[in-house]
TORSE-862825 format. One line per field, with one value per atom (N, C-alpha, C): y, x, z; chain; residue in three letters; atom name. Coordinates in steps of 0.1 Angstrom, whole numbers, plus 5000, padded with zeros to 4 digits. Layout:
v	(Y	...) .
u	(X	...) .
w	(Z	...) .
chain	(A	...) .
resn	(Ala	...) .
name	(CA	...) .
This chain:
v	(3631	3622	3618	3628	3625	3616	3618	3609	3595	3593	3579	3572	3580	3574	3570	3579	3576	3564	3564	3553	3539	3539	3527	3522	3531	3527	3522	3528	3523	3509	3507	3493	3483	3486	3477	3473	3484	3481	3473	3475	3467	3453	3451	3437	3429	3436	3430	3427	3437	3434	3423	3422	3412	3398	3398	3385	3380	3389	3385	3382	3386	3384	3370	3364	3351	3352	3344	3345	3334	3337	3327	3323	3311	3306	3311	3314	3319	3333	3341	3355	3354	3345	3344	3340	3332	3327	3337	3349	3358	3363	3364	3369	3358	3359	3350	3357	3350	3356	3368	3368	3378	3389	3389	3400	3413	3413	3426	3427	3439	3442	3455	3456	3468	3479	3491	3502	3506	3507	3510	3524	3531	3544	3550	3563	3570	3572	3582	3585	3592	3585	3590	3601	3604	3615	3628	3628	3640	3643	3656	3660	3660	3649	3648	3637	3639	3629	3630	3620	3620	3615	3621	3617	3607	3595	3585	3584	3591	3591	3581	3570	3559	3561	3561	3565	3553	3547	3537	3539	3545	3548	3562	3568	3581	3592	3603	3614	3628	3628	3641	3649	3642	3649	3652	3647	3649	3664	3671	3686	3694	3693	3700	3696	3684	3680	3686	3687	3694	3708	3715	3729	3731	3722	3724	3722	3713	3710	3722	3728	3739	3751	3754	3765	3765	3753	3751	3748	3749	3747	3733	3723	3709	3701	3693	3683	3669	3660	3647	3636	3624	3613	3607	3605	3599	3586	3575	3561	3559	3557	3557	3543	3539	3526	3528	3519	3520	3521	3514	3515	3528	3534	3547	3557	3557	3566	3566	3554	3552	3559	3559	3564	3579	3584	3598	3605	3605	3610	3625	3632	3647	3650	3641	3643	3639	3629	3625	3636	3643	3654	3665	3668	3678	3675	3663	3658	3660	3656	3658	3672	3680	3695	3702	3697	3704	3699	3690	3686	3676	3668	3657	3645	3637	3625	3614	3606	3596	3582	3574	3560	3550	3538	3527	3520	3518	3511	3499	3494	3482	3486	3477	3481	3478	3467	3463	3461	3466	3466	3451	3442	3428	3425	3413	3408	3402	3409	3405	3392	3389	3377	3365	3366	3355	3353	3362	3362	3354	3349	3342	3353	3349	3358	3366	3359	3365	3375	3371	3380	3393	3391	3402	3412	3406	3414	3422	3415	3422	3433	3432	3442	3455	3453	3464	3470	3462	3466	3474	3469	3476	3489	3490	3503	3513	3508	3516	3522	3513	3517	3527	3525	3535	3549	3549	3562	3569	3561	3566	3572	3565	3569	3582	3584	3596	3608	3605	3616	3617	3606	3606	3603	3599	3596	3582	3581	3568	3565	3559	3557	3547	3548	3539	3534	3538	3534	3526	3515	3506	3504	3508	3505	3494	3482	3471	3474	3472	3474	3467	3474	3468	3464	3468	3464	3449	3443	3428	3424	3417	3412	3400	3394	3383	3384	3374	3375	3376	3370	3371	3385	3391	3405	3414	3412	3420	3418	3405	3402	3408	3407	3413	3428	3434	3449	3453	3446	3449	3447	3436	3433	3444	3451	3462	3476	3475	3487	3495	3488	3495	3492	3501	3499	3497	3487	3485	3493	3500	3510	3506	3505	3502	3516	3515	3527	3525	3536	3535	3540	3547	3552	3550	3544	3542	3549	3558	3566	3558	3547	3539	3547	3558	3567	3561	3550	3544	3537	3533	3526	3535	3542	3550	3565	3568	3582	3591	3594	3603	3612	3625	3634	3635	3636	3637	3624	3613	3600	3600	3605	3606	3615	3626	3635	3629	3622	3616	3605	3596	3585	3591	3602	3608	3614	3622	3631	3624	3613	3606	3601	3606	3602	3603	3613	3615	3618	3612	3613	3614	3617	3618	3605	3606	3595	3588	3592	3585	3586	3575	3574	3572	3582	3582	3578	3567	3562	3569	3574	3581	3577	3582	3580	3593	3595	3608	3607	3608	3608	3622	3623	3636	3639	3629	3632	3635	3628	3631	3646	3650	3664	3673	3670	3678	3678	3667	3666	3672	3674	3678	3691	3702	3714	3713	3705	3703	3695	3685	3677	3685	3694	3702	3712	3718	3728	3721	3709	3701	3699	3695	3693	3706	3717	3729	3733	3731	3734	3725	3713	3704	3704	3714	3716	3703	3697	3685	3689	3686	3689	3678	3682	3672	3672	3660	3660	3646	3644	3631	3619	3607	3595	3594	3597	3596	3605	3617	3626	3620	3614	3608	3597	3589	3578	3582	3595	3600	3594	3592	3586	3597	3610	3620	3626) .
u	(5233	5237	5252	5260	5274	5276	5267	5268	5265	5254	5250	5261	5267	5278	5289	5293	5304	5301	5288	5284	5285	5280	5281	5295	5304	5318	5323	5319	5324	5319	5306	5300	5307	5309	5316	5330	5337	5350	5350	5340	5339	5336	5327	5323	5335	5343	5355	5365	5367	5376	5372	5359	5354	5354	5353	5354	5368	5378	5392	5397	5389	5393	5392	5402	5402	5404	5398	5398	5407	5418	5427	5423	5422	5418	5427	5440	5449	5445	5440	5436	5424	5414	5403	5407	5418	5422	5430	5433	5441	5434	5421	5413	5406	5405	5397	5384	5374	5361	5363	5372	5373	5383	5389	5398	5392	5379	5373	5360	5357	5344	5338	5325	5319	5319	5317	5316	5301	5297	5283	5282	5292	5292	5306	5307	5319	5325	5334	5342	5333	5331	5322	5328	5341	5347	5347	5341	5340	5326	5322	5308	5303	5305	5301	5291	5282	5272	5272	5267	5266	5253	5248	5236	5241	5238	5241	5229	5230	5219	5222	5214	5216	5207	5213	5206	5207	5195	5195	5182	5172	5160	5156	5149	5143	5153	5147	5155	5149	5136	5129	5133	5139	5142	5156	5165	5179	5183	5178	5182	5177	5164	5160	5167	5171	5179	5193	5199	5211	5210	5199	5197	5197	5189	5189	5203	5210	5224	5233	5231	5240	5236	5223	5219	5224	5227	5231	5246	5253	5268	5272	5264	5267	5272	5282	5287	5285	5279	5277	5280	5275	5279	5267	5268	5258	5264	5257	5261	5253	5260	5253	5253	5241	5240	5246	5253	5259	5249	5238	5229	5221	5219	5213	5223	5235	5245	5245	5244	5244	5231	5220	5207	5206	5212	5211	5225	5234	5247	5247	5237	5236	5234	5226	5224	5236	5243	5255	5266	5266	5275	5272	5259	5255	5260	5258	5262	5277	5284	5299	5303	5297	5301	5298	5288	5285	5295	5304	5315	5311	5301	5297	5305	5307	5315	5306	5312	5305	5309	5300	5302	5296	5300	5296	5284	5273	5261	5258	5268	5266	5260	5261	5256	5241	5236	5222	5213	5218	5211	5206	5216	5213	5215	5211	5213	5227	5237	5251	5254	5246	5248	5245	5237	5234	5242	5252	5261	5274	5279	5293	5303	5316	5327	5328	5327	5328	5316	5304	5293	5294	5298	5301	5311	5322	5332	5327	5319	5314	5305	5296	5287	5294	5304	5312	5321	5328	5337	5330	5319	5312	5307	5302	5297	5309	5320	5332	5336	5337	5342	5333	5320	5310	5312	5311	5312	5326	5336	5350	5350	5344	5344	5337	5326	5317	5322	5329	5333	5348	5355	5369	5372	5361	5362	5367	5376	5381	5374	5362	5355	5362	5360	5366	5356	5343	5333	5322	5318	5308	5296	5284	5272	5264	5264	5257	5242	5236	5221	5213	5204	5195	5203	5216	5224	5227	5226	5227	5241	5248	5262	5265	5276	5282	5297	5304	5319	5325	5319	5324	5323	5312	5310	5321	5324	5334	5348	5351	5364	5366	5355	5356	5358	5350	5351	5365	5370	5384	5394	5392	5402	5401	5390	5389	5391	5398	5402	5390	5379	5367	5365	5360	5355	5340	5335	5320	5313	5303	5296	5282	5278	5264	5259	5251	5245	5241	5240	5235	5221	5216	5202	5196	5184	5177	5164	5162	5150	5138	5141	5132	5122	5128	5120	5114	5120	5115	5102	5100	5088	5077	5081	5072	5073	5063	5063	5057	5064	5059	5071	5069	5080	5083	5073	5076	5083	5079	5086	5100	5103	5117	5125	5120	5126	5129	5118	5119	5130	5130	5140	5154	5156	5169	5174	5165	5170	5169	5161	5160	5173	5178	5191	5203	5202	5213	5226	5237	5249	5261	5273	5285	5287	5291	5294	5283	5271	5259	5260	5257	5255	5241	5234	5220	5216	5209	5206	5193	5194	5183	5183	5172	5170	5164	5165	5160	5145	5137	5122	5117	5104	5097	5097	5094	5093	5107	5118	5131	5135	5131	5134	5127	5114	5107	5113	5119	5124	5138	5145	5159	5161	5153	5155	5154	5144	5143	5154	5159	5170	5183	5185	5197	5197	5185	5184	5186	5181	5183	5198	5205	5219	5227	5223	5229	5227	5214	5211	5219	5222	5230	5245	5249	5263	5269	5261	5266	5268	5280	5284	5280	5272	5268	5279	5285	5297	5296	5307	5308	5310	5308	5310	5325	5334	5348	5353	5347	5351	5346	5334	5329	5338	5344	5352	5367	5370	5383	5393	5387	5395	5403	5399	5406	5418) .
w	(7599	7590	7592	7596	7598	7610	7621	7633	7629	7621	7618	7609	7600	7592	7601	7610	7619	7628	7633	7642	7635	7622	7615	7613	7610	7609	7622	7633	7647	7649	7646	7648	7640	7627	7618	7623	7628	7633	7646	7654	7667	7664	7655	7651	7645	7637	7631	7642	7651	7662	7671	7674	7683	7676	7663	7656	7657	7658	7658	7672	7682	7696	7700	7706	7712	7727	7735	7749	7755	7760	7766	7780	7782	7796	7807	7803	7813	7817	7808	7811	7820	7818	7827	7841	7842	7855	7863	7857	7864	7877	7876	7887	7895	7907	7915	7919	7924	7927	7937	7946	7956	7953	7941	7938	7935	7930	7926	7934	7938	7945	7939	7938	7933	7944	7940	7949	7951	7964	7967	7972	7976	7981	7980	7982	7981	7994	7995	8007	8018	8029	8039	8047	8045	8052	8044	8032	8024	8022	8022	8020	8006	7999	7985	7983	7974	7969	7954	7948	7933	7928	7917	7910	7899	7900	7889	7880	7868	7859	7848	7849	7840	7827	7816	7803	7794	7792	7781	7772	7778	7770	7772	7763	7764	7759	7755	7750	7754	7757	7758	7771	7781	7794	7796	7786	7788	7788	7778	7777	7789	7793	7805	7818	7819	7831	7830	7818	7817	7820	7817	7820	7835	7842	7856	7863	7858	7863	7860	7848	7844	7852	7854	7862	7876	7881	7895	7896	7884	7883	7889	7885	7889	7878	7881	7872	7879	7872	7878	7868	7869	7861	7854	7841	7832	7828	7831	7826	7814	7803	7790	7784	7779	7771	7757	7752	7739	7728	7728	7717	7718	7730	7731	7725	7728	7723	7708	7702	7688	7682	7690	7685	7687	7698	7701	7703	7693	7694	7697	7692	7695	7710	7716	7731	7739	7734	7741	7740	7729	7727	7736	7739	7748	7762	7766	7780	7781	7771	7771	7771	7763	7762	7775	7783	7796	7807	7803	7813	7823	7820	7829	7826	7837	7836	7828	7820	7813	7818	7820	7825	7815	7816	7807	7813	7805	7810	7802	7795	7787	7773	7764	7750	7749	7753	7750	7763	7774	7787	7790	7790	7793	7808	7812	7826	7826	7831	7830	7838	7848	7856	7848	7838	7829	7817	7816	7804	7807	7796	7797	7798	7801	7801	7788	7777	7764	7761	7765	7763	7772	7785	7793	7787	7782	7776	7764	7755	7744	7747	7757	7761	7766	7775	7780	7770	7762	7752	7741	7736	7725	7729	7742	7747	7748	7753	7754	7741	7731	7718	7710	7712	7706	7712	7725	7732	7730	7730	7727	7713	7704	7690	7688	7696	7694	7702	7714	7723	7725	7723	7726	7741	7748	7762	7765	7774	7779	7792	7792	7805	7814	7827	7837	7847	7846	7855	7848	7853	7847	7857	7853	7861	7854	7860	7853	7852	7840	7838	7849	7855	7866	7878	7879	7890	7890	7879	7878	7874	7883	7880	7888	7884	7892	7892	7897	7898	7884	7874	7860	7855	7858	7854	7860	7873	7879	7874	7871	7865	7851	7843	7829	7830	7838	7840	7844	7854	7858	7847	7840	7829	7818	7817	7808	7814	7826	7834	7839	7842	7848	7862	7870	7883	7882	7889	7888	7899	7895	7904	7906	7919	7923	7929	7939	7945	7959	7967	7981	7982	7972	7972	7959	7958	7946	7946	7936	7935	7930	7923	7916	7907	7901	7893	7881	7876	7864	7866	7879	7882	7888	7898	7906	7901	7893	7887	7896	7907	7918	7922	7920	7922	7937	7946	7960	7965	7960	7965	7960	7949	7944	7953	7957	7966	7979	7985	7998	7998	7987	7987	7986	7979	7978	7991	7997	8008	8022	8023	8036	8041	8052	8057	8047	8039	8029	8036	8032	8039	8030	8035	8027	8019	8007	7999	7992	7994	7988	7973	7966	7952	7949	7942	7941	7926	7925	7912	7906	7894	7888	7873	7866	7852	7847	7834	7828	7826	7837	7836	7839	7836	7839	7853	7862	7876	7882	7877	7881	7878	7866	7863	7873	7876	7885	7899	7903	7917	7918	7907	7908	7916	7913	7920	7935	7940	7955	7960	7953	7957	7958	7948	7948	7959	7962	7973	7986	7988	8000	8003	7992	7994	7997	7991	7995	8009	8014	8028	8038	8034	8042	8039	8031	8028	8022	8013	8006	7991	7987	7973	7963	7953	7943	7932	7930	7921	7914	7907	7899	7908	7903	7910	7913	7903	7905	7917	7918	7929	7942	7942	7954	7959	7949	7952	7954	7953	7953	7943	7931	7920	7912	7914	7906	7914) .
chain	(A	A	A	A	A	A	A	A	A	A	A	A	A	A	A	A	A	A	A	A	A	A	A	A	A	A	A	A	A	A	A	A	A	A	A	A	A	A	A	A	A	A	A	A	A	A	A	A	A	A	A	A	A	A	A	A	A	A	A	A	A	A	A	A	A	A	A	A	A	A	A	A	A	A	A	A	A	A	A	A	A	A	A	A	A	A	A	A	A	A	A	A	A	A	A	A	A	A	A	A	A	A	A	A	A	A	A	A	A	A	A	A	A	A	A	A	A	A	A	A	A	A	A	A	A	A	A	A	A	A	A	A	A	A	A	A	A	A	A	A	A	A	A	A	A	A	A	A	A	A	A	A	A	A	A	A	A	A	A	A	A	A	A	A	A	A	A	A	A	A	A	A	A	A	A	A	A	A	A	A	A	A	A	A	A	A	A	A	A	A	A	A	A	A	A	A	A	A	A	A	A	A	A	A	A	A	A	A	A	A	A	A	A	A	A	A	A	A	A	A	A	A	A	A	A	A	A	A	A	A	A	A	A	A	A	A	A	A	A	A	A	A	A	A	A	A	A	A	A	A	A	A	A	A	A	A	A	A	A	A	A	A	A	A	A	A	A	A	A	A	A	A	A	A	A	A	A	A	A	A	A	A	A	A	A	A	A	A	A	A	A	A	A	A	A	A	A	A	A	A	A	A	A	A	A	A	A	A	A	A	A	A	A	A	A	A	A	A	A	A	A	A	A	A	A	A	A	A	A	A	A	A	A	A	A	A	A	A	A	A	A	A	A	A	A	A	A	A	A	A	A	A	A	A	A	A	A	A	A	A	A	A	A	A	A	A	A	A	A	A	A	A	A	A	A	A	A	A	A	A	A	A	A	A	A	A	A	A	A	A	A	A	A	A	A	A	A	A	A	A	A	A	A	A	A	A	A	A	A	A	A	A	A	A	A	A	A	A	A	A	A	A	A	A	A	A	A	A	A	A	A	A	A	A	A	A	A	A	A	A	A	A	A	A	A	A	A	A	A	A	A	A	A	A	A	A	A	A	A	A	A	A	A	A	A	A	A	A	A	A	A	A	A	A	A	A	A	A	A	A	A	A	A	A	A	A	A	A	A	A	A	A	A	A	A	A	A	A	A	A	A	A	A	A	A	A	A	A	A	A	A	A	A	A	A	A	A	A	A	A	A	A	A	A	A	A	A	A	A	A	A	A	A	A	A	A	A	A	A	A	A	A	A	A	A	A	A	A	A	A	A	A	A	A	A	A	A	A	A	A	A	A	A	A	A	A	A	A	A	A	A	A	A	A	A	A	A	A	A	A	A	A	A	A	A	A	A	A	A	A	A	A	A	A	A	A	A	A	A	A	A	A	A	A	A	A	A	A	A	A	A	A	A	A	A	A	A	A	A	A	A	A	A	A	A	A	A	A	A	A	A	A	A	A	A	A	A	A	A	A	A	A	A	A	A	A	A	A	A	A	A	A	A	A	A	A	A	A	A	A	A	A	A	A	A	A	A	A	A	A	A	A	A	A	A	A	A	A	A	A	A	A	A	A	A	A	A	A	A	A	A	A	A	A	A	A) .
resn	(Met	Met	Met	Lys	Lys	Lys	Tyr	Tyr	Tyr	Arg	Arg	Arg	Phe	Phe	Phe	Phe	Phe	Phe	Ser	Ser	Ser	Asn	Asn	Asn	Ile	Ile	Ile	Cys	Cys	Cys	Ile	Ile	Ile	Phe	Phe	Phe	Gly	Gly	Gly	Met	Met	Met	Leu	Leu	Leu	Leu	Leu	Leu	Ala	Ala	Ala	Leu	Leu	Leu	Phe	Phe	Phe	Cys	Cys	Cys	Ile	Ile	Ile	Thr	Thr	Thr	Tyr	Tyr	Tyr	Asp	Asp	Asp	Asn	Asn	Asn	Asn	Asn	Asn	Ile	Ile	Ile	Lys	Lys	Lys	Gly	Gly	Gly	Val	Val	Val	Phe	Phe	Phe	Ser	Ser	Ser	Gln	Gln	Gln	Asn	Asn	Asn	Asp	Asp	Asp	Val	Val	Val	Glu	Glu	Glu	Pro	Pro	Pro	Tyr	Tyr	Tyr	Tyr	Tyr	Tyr	Cys	Cys	Cys	Gly	Gly	Gly	Asp	Asp	Asp	Ala	Ala	Ala	Asn	Asn	Asn	Gln	Gln	Gln	Pro	Pro	Pro	Asn	Asn	Asn	Val	Val	Val	Ser	Ser	Ser	Leu	Leu	Leu	Met	Met	Met	Ile	Ile	Ile	Asn	Asn	Asn	Val	Val	Val	Tyr	Tyr	Tyr	Trp	Trp	Trp	Gly	Gly	Gly	Asn	Asn	Asn	Glu	Glu	Glu	Tyr	Tyr	Tyr	Ile	Ile	Ile	Glu	Glu	Glu	Pro	Pro	Pro	Ile	Ile	Ile	Leu	Leu	Leu	Glu	Glu	Glu	Val	Val	Val	Leu	Leu	Leu	Lys	Lys	Lys	Asp	Asp	Asp	Asn	Asn	Asn	Glu	Glu	Glu	Ile	Ile	Ile	Lys	Lys	Lys	Thr	Thr	Thr	Thr	Thr	Thr	Phe	Phe	Phe	Phe	Phe	Phe	Ile	Ile	Ile	Gly	Gly	Gly	Gly	Gly	Gly	Ser	Ser	Ser	Trp	Trp	Trp	Ala	Ala	Ala	Asn	Asn	Asn	Lys	Lys	Lys	Tyr	Tyr	Tyr	Pro	Pro	Pro	Glu	Glu	Glu	Leu	Leu	Leu	Leu	Leu	Leu	Glu	Glu	Glu	Leu	Leu	Leu	Ile	Ile	Ile	Thr	Thr	Thr	Lys	Lys	Lys	Asp	Asp	Asp	Gly	Gly	Gly	His	His	His	Glu	Glu	Glu	Leu	Leu	Leu	Gly	Gly	Gly	Asn	Asn	Asn	His	His	His	Gly	Gly	Gly	Phe	Phe	Phe	Asn	Asn	Asn	His	His	His	Lys	Lys	Lys	Glu	Glu	Glu	His	His	His	Ser	Ser	Ser	Lys	Lys	Lys	Leu	Leu	Leu	Ser	Ser	Ser	Tyr	Tyr	Tyr	Glu	Glu	Glu	Gln	Gln	Gln	Asn	Asn	Asn	Tyr	Tyr	Tyr	Asn	Asn	Asn	Glu	Glu	Glu	Ile	Ile	Ile	Tyr	Tyr	Tyr	Met	Met	Met	Cys	Cys	Cys	His	His	His	Glu	Glu	Glu	Val	Val	Val	Ile	Ile	Ile	Lys	Lys	Lys	Gly	Gly	Gly	Leu	Leu	Leu	Thr	Thr	Thr	Gly	Gly	Gly	Thr	Thr	Thr	Glu	Glu	Glu	Met	Met	Met	Val	Val	Val	Leu	Leu	Leu	Phe	Phe	Phe	Ala	Ala	Ala	Pro	Pro	Pro	Pro	Pro	Pro	Ser	Ser	Ser	Gly	Gly	Gly	Asp	Asp	Asp	Phe	Phe	Phe	Asn	Asn	Asn	Ser	Ser	Ser	Thr	Thr	Thr	Thr	Thr	Thr	Leu	Leu	Leu	Gln	Gln	Gln	Val	Val	Val	Ala	Ala	Ala	Ser	Ser	Ser	Ala	Ala	Ala	Leu	Leu	Leu	Asn	Asn	Asn	Tyr	Tyr	Tyr	Lys	Lys	Lys	Thr	Thr	Thr	Ile	Ile	Ile	Met	Met	Met	Trp	Trp	Trp	Ser	Ser	Ser	Lys	Lys	Lys	Asp	Asp	Asp	Thr	Thr	Thr	Ile	Ile	Ile	Asp	Asp	Asp	Trp	Trp	Trp	Arg	Arg	Arg	Asp	Asp	Asp	Lys	Lys	Lys	Asn	Asn	Asn	Thr	Thr	Thr	Asp	Asp	Asp	Leu	Leu	Leu	Ile	Ile	Ile	Ile	Ile	Ile	Lys	Lys	Lys	Arg	Arg	Arg	Thr	Thr	Thr	Thr	Thr	Thr	Asn	Asn	Asn	Asn	Asn	Asn	Leu	Leu	Leu	Lys	Lys	Lys	Asn	Asn	Asn	Gly	Gly	Gly	Asp	Asp	Asp	Leu	Leu	Leu	Ile	Ile	Ile	Leu	Leu	Leu	Met	Met	Met	His	His	His	Pro	Pro	Pro	Thr	Thr	Thr	Lys	Lys	Lys	Asn	Asn	Asn	Thr	Thr	Thr	Leu	Leu	Leu	Glu	Glu	Glu	Ala	Ala	Ala	Leu	Leu	Leu	Pro	Pro	Pro	Ser	Ser	Ser	Ile	Ile	Ile	Ile	Ile	Ile	Gln	Gln	Gln	Tyr	Tyr	Tyr	Cys	Cys	Cys	Lys	Lys	Lys	Asn	Asn	Asn	Lys	Lys	Lys	Asn	Asn	Asn	Leu	Leu	Leu	Asn	Asn	Asn	Ile	Ile	Ile	Thr	Thr	Thr	Thr	Thr	Thr	Val	Val	Val	Ser	Ser	Ser	Asn	Asn	Asn	Cys	Cys	Cys	Leu	Leu	Leu	Asn	Asn	Asn	Leu	Leu	Leu	Asn	Asn	Asn) .
name	(N	CA	C	N	CA	C	N	CA	C	N	CA	C	N	CA	C	N	CA	C	N	CA	C	N	CA	C	N	CA	C	N	CA	C	N	CA	C	N	CA	C	N	CA	C	N	CA	C	N	CA	C	N	CA	C	N	CA	C	N	CA	C	N	CA	C	N	CA	C	N	CA	C	N	CA	C	N	CA	C	N	CA	C	N	CA	C	N	CA	C	N	CA	C	N	CA	C	N	CA	C	N	CA	C	N	CA	C	N	CA	C	N	CA	C	N	CA	C	N	CA	C	N	CA	C	N	CA	C	N	CA	C	N	CA	C	N	CA	C	N	CA	C	N	CA	C	N	CA	C	N	CA	C	N	CA	C	N	CA	C	N	CA	C	N	CA	C	N	CA	C	N	CA	C	N	CA	C	N	CA	C	N	CA	C	N	CA	C	N	CA	C	N	CA	C	N	CA	C	N	CA	C	N	CA	C	N	CA	C	N	CA	C	N	CA	C	N	CA	C	N	CA	C	N	CA	C	N	CA	C	N	CA	C	N	CA	C	N	CA	C	N	CA	C	N	CA	C	N	CA	C	N	CA	C	N	CA	C	N	CA	C	N	CA	C	N	CA	C	N	CA	C	N	CA	C	N	CA	C	N	CA	C	N	CA	C	N	CA	C	N	CA	C	N	CA	C	N	CA	C	N	CA	C	N	CA	C	N	CA	C	N	CA	C	N	CA	C	N	CA	C	N	CA	C	N	CA	C	N	CA	C	N	CA	C	N	CA	C	N	CA	C	N	CA	C	N	CA	C	N	CA	C	N	CA	C	N	CA	C	N	CA	C	N	CA	C	N	CA	C	N	CA	C	N	CA	C	N	CA	C	N	CA	C	N	CA	C	N	CA	C	N	CA	C	N	CA	C	N	CA	C	N	CA	C	N	CA	C	N	CA	C	N	CA	C	N	CA	C	N	CA	C	N	CA	C	N	CA	C	N	CA	C	N	CA	C	N	CA	C	N	CA	C	N	CA	C	N	CA	C	N	CA	C	N	CA	C	N	CA	C	N	CA	C	N	CA	C	N	CA	C	N	CA	C	N	CA	C	N	CA	C	N	CA	C	N	CA	C	N	CA	C	N	CA	C	N	CA	C	N	CA	C	N	CA	C	N	CA	C	N	CA	C	N	CA	C	N	CA	C	N	CA	C	N	CA	C	N	CA	C	N	CA	C	N	CA	C	N	CA	C	N	CA	C	N	CA	C	N	CA	C	N	CA	C	N	CA	C	N	CA	C	N	CA	C	N	CA	C	N	CA	C	N	CA	C	N	CA	C	N	CA	C	N	CA	C	N	CA	C	N	CA	C	N	CA	C	N	CA	C	N	CA	C	N	CA	C	N	CA	C	N	CA	C	N	CA	C	N	CA	C	N	CA	C	N	CA	C	N	CA	C	N	CA	C	N	CA	C	N	CA	C	N	CA	C	N	CA	C	N	CA	C	N	CA	C	N	CA	C	N	CA	C	N	CA	C	N	CA	C	N	CA	C	N	CA	C	N	CA	C	N	CA	C	N	CA	C	N	CA	C	N	CA	C	N	CA	C	N	CA	C	N	CA	C	N	CA	C	N	CA	C	N	CA	C	N	CA	C	N	CA	C	N	CA	C	N	CA	C	N	CA	C	N	CA	C	N	CA	C	N	CA	C	N	CA	C	N	CA	C	N	CA	C	N	CA	C	N	CA	C	N	CA	C	N	CA	C	N	CA	C	N	CA	C	N	CA	C	N	CA	C	N	CA	C	N	CA	C	N	CA	C	N	CA	C	N	CA	C	N	CA	C	N	CA	C	N	CA	C) .
């Protein structure tokens, strides 16, 4: 009950703030199309890889995934959708308490390349404010839903002090519910700096132990996206 009350206050405050925001064309003109680029991988000179767990739907596999990560003493990065955080604040709290990095996954999982500057801003800003309100976290990494973005998205993310994060390996676990295939897509030619896109699915949970063991055998450290990018 207390989470929902607090979340409602957060949303009301955000909507009021967004109503008052005006966008100056001079601000939009600060960036050119080539000023900002997304990150597709981390530092190839360091033996680090990261599991990018994008969370916008589902709740039943979050806790068991956290247990597997905890049992193996792994900290990684969860990119959280704002509306999901608002719906499952208790699970967000568990992710935060376990010391995982939080990233921004937009508020409503929209196609950002089809949004205006203002709409891009609202999606990223609202997600930031909800998660900051619930956890106190100032996120700095933004993963566009479905990997969909354009130059406007990059400009807005940068204006909000975000780095836009893509991936170098995609498990496609949301579509292909096949544990062996998820393991294969992750481990095939796995190398330093790889950012591995995942979601909290049943088959991803089943694949995690094998993926973790493979990384250990290859002396690859599973860590946060920020650590992979040497941002810390």
